Structures are given as C-alpha cells and as structure tokens.
C-alpha positions as CSV (number, residue, x, y, z in Angstrom):
1,Q,119.0,49.0,109.3
2,E,122.6,47.8,108.7
3,Q,121.6,46.0,105.5
4,K,119.8,49.1,104.3
5,R,122.9,51.3,105.0
6,A,125.2,48.8,103.3
7,A,122.9,48.6,100.2
8,L,122.8,52.4,99.9
9,R,126.5,52.7,100.5
10,H,127.1,50.3,97.6
11,L,124.6,52.0,95.3
12,F,126.2,55.4,95.8
13,S,129.8,54.3,96.1
14,T,130.7,55.5,92.6
15,A,128.9,58.8,92.9
16,E,131.0,61.8,92.0
17,E,130.5,65.6,91.9
18,A,130.4,66.7,88.3
19,P,131.9,70.1,87.5
20,L,130.3,72.6,85.1
21,D,132.0,73.8,82.0
22,D,132.1,77.5,81.0
23,Q,128.7,77.2,79.3
24,G,127.1,75.6,82.5
25,R,127.0,72.1,81.1
26,I,127.6,69.2,83.5
27,L,130.8,67.3,82.7
28,I,130.4,63.6,83.4
29,P,133.7,61.9,84.1
30,Q,134.8,59.5,81.3
31,R,135.0,56.6,83.8
32,L,131.3,57.0,84.6
33,R,130.3,57.5,80.9
34,D,132.1,54.3,80.1
35,Y,130.5,52.4,83.0
36,A,127.0,53.6,82.0
37,G,127.5,53.1,78.3
38,L,126.7,56.8,77.7
39,K,127.4,57.5,74.1
40,R,124.7,59.3,72.1
41,D,121.1,59.0,73.3
42,V,121.1,59.7,77.0
43,L,118.0,60.1,79.2
44,V,117.9,62.1,82.4
45,V,115.5,60.4,84.9
46,G,114.4,62.0,88.2
47,A,115.2,59.7,91.2
48,G,114.0,61.5,94.4
49,A,116.6,64.1,95.2
50,H,118.9,62.9,92.5
51,A,119.0,62.5,88.8
52,E,120.1,59.4,86.9
53,L,121.7,59.3,83.4
54,W,120.8,56.3,81.3
55,N,121.8,55.0,78.0
56,K,118.4,55.0,76.2
57,R,118.6,51.3,75.2
58,S,119.7,50.3,78.7
59,L,116.8,52.0,80.3
60,S,114.4,50.3,77.9
61,A,115.8,46.9,78.9
62,A,115.6,47.8,82.6
63,E,112.0,48.9,82.3
64,R,111.1,45.4,81.1
65,A,112.6,43.8,84.3
66,S,110.3,42.2,86.8
67,Q,108.0,44.7,88.8
68,K,108.2,42.3,91.7
69,Q,111.9,42.8,91.9
70,Y,111.5,46.6,92.1
71,A,108.7,46.3,94.6
72,R,110.9,44.2,96.9
73,L,113.8,46.5,96.6
74,S,111.8,49.7,97.2
75,E,110.5,48.3,100.5
76,T,114.0,48.1,101.8
77,L,115.1,51.6,100.8
78,D,114.2,54.8,102.6
79,I,115.2,57.4,100.1
C-alpha cells in the first residue's frame, strides 16, 4: 500500500486548482501549459474522476507505448 500511495502522491504532486475566467473558461497556469507542451491542439481526456489535458501529438505518441506497461501500472493503482 505504501508504494501505491507514494506513486499516487508523485503523480498528483503538480496538480493545481484552475480558476475560471469571466466567461467560465478554465485557466491553466502557464507553468503547467509549458510542462505539458500545450500550445494549440489540446485534447481533453476523461481519467476516472479527473480530466487530463494533452498536447495532441504527445497523446498520439503515448498511445503507441507498450500495452503491457499500462497493464502493469493499472494493476497497482486503485483509482
């Protein structure tokens, strides 16, 4: 359980609340936009009780990653 908690803590350590502007749009902090490479084509992906924002090209590359790797990781997470 400790490894699981440590992994989740690391994954969510950069999470931040995102304020809304006057038109109800979510404002993503510049630091996080830079980190994720969010420039133009951004995809919003449902991830359980959360949403992920992806640079379209980065997500395409991530989708090509090994399914075995995702299967092993998903077995350790309880989210």
